[in-house]
Each structure stands twice: as structure tokens, then as C-alpha cells.
Phi, psi and omega in degrees: 000147178298145172295135185300321182292327179289323176295320181295333176306323181270313187298315181298320180289323176297317175303319184295336181290334184079357180280138175299133179215164172210138176280138179221199176065215186296323181295319176295320179297323177296314181294322181269345185230236184249147177298145172205173183276139170211150181242017176209173181237127177258128185226132170262129188228131172269105188246120171247184185298318182293316181288334174297316178298319178295320179298315180296326177285321184292325181254083183298136181293346174287337179252335188227147163283127175230129180297158176303150181303327179297325178292316179298319177299318179297318180291324177298327183287342179288137178283327179227145172064029171293136189202144170206168183244148168239135183228129176282121186302309188294315185267336183085356177293143183232156173241125172270117183259118178252122183276143185301313181052222178251022177293116184294331179288320173302312182298324179291317188281326186305314178288350180259005180298161185232146174269116181238148180276127176265323180212174178303336185245007185220124171247147182234149169273119189238138176303149176297150184301328180296321176297313182302317180293316179300316178293320179294326174297316177300314181295322177296316179300322182284320188236350178060029177290129183295341181294330185293309176300323178297315177298317183298311180294325177295316178296316180301315182284324187273313186253336184083160180222146175267096184294332177295324177290323182285329189309309180296328179287321177302316179292313182300323182267004180056048181244003186302310182295318179295320177303315179300317179295315182294313185289340177261007176077020181274005179242000000 
């Protein structure tokens, strides 16, 4: 599991930008399921010009690798899969920032994010568990990493999932058959 102080290096600064964000990936799987090791933070971020300026101020280049603003602008211009990294120099922890763009699943999940407590002093905005599972299904389909079905079943057993909410997305993303295999342990 991430060290709480290293996670807060990113979360506190993301909060300071005022931009809507949600934690997803392994950190969300840890919060909704079982602890496991991860060395990065996955964040979906709605970034506009004003929040981009706040982000650049919040993540000082003396403490973090931050791509040049021109790179961030290029990624913002992408309709799908806009992405960049932030890396804390001292610890090496990184945040993969995925921009909302016109991704319909991002747009659906962002207003449904939840504020969850990570530690006594840190709360995070976290993607809904159904979103986390849908993305993990997509990643499993693409790369077949065994960690994704394990995370999915852990979330299902620990936090539960609203399958009625997931059903239209499973169909739209052509994940229904894979979901059935994963939830029944056939993967």
C-alpha cells in the first residue's frame, strides 16, 4: 500500500487546484477491496485553462517533475486518452493523470465520485467502484494482467457493486461476457 504521506503529496495539491478529480486504479481498488502494493496513483482530472494554471502552481518543479505546459496543452486538446505524469523527485512516486476529454465513461463517473477516508488526516475523491471495475475489465481485456481480476473480485466481495448501473456500460463497452467470466472466477 502507498505510504500515506506520499499519497497526500499529490492529493492535497489536486484538491488545491479546485479541478474536479477522482482517484482510480490500484488506489481505488485498495479502498474498495483489499490492500495490495502499488507504486503510483491514477487520477482522472477535468482540466481547463484556469485549473491548469493552478496545477502548475501546486506542483512546484523544485519538488515534482511536471511536463512543460505545452505538453499539458497538447494532452488537453486530445478528445480521448489525454495523459501526462507528475513525479515527486524525492520519493519517486508518480501520478498518472488521465484527462476527462470526451470519454463518456469519465463523464459518467466524475459526478458520482465519492469522498473516502484514506487516513485520519486525508480524504480522497475516489471514482465509484463500478467505474473502477469497468476500467479494470478494459485493461484486463487489453493486457491480461492477473492483478485486474483479483482487484475486481476483491471490490465485488468487500464493497459490492451495483450491477444494474454497470449493465449498460458492460454492453456499450462489449465487456458483458468478460464480466461474467471474472465474477465467476473463470479468469
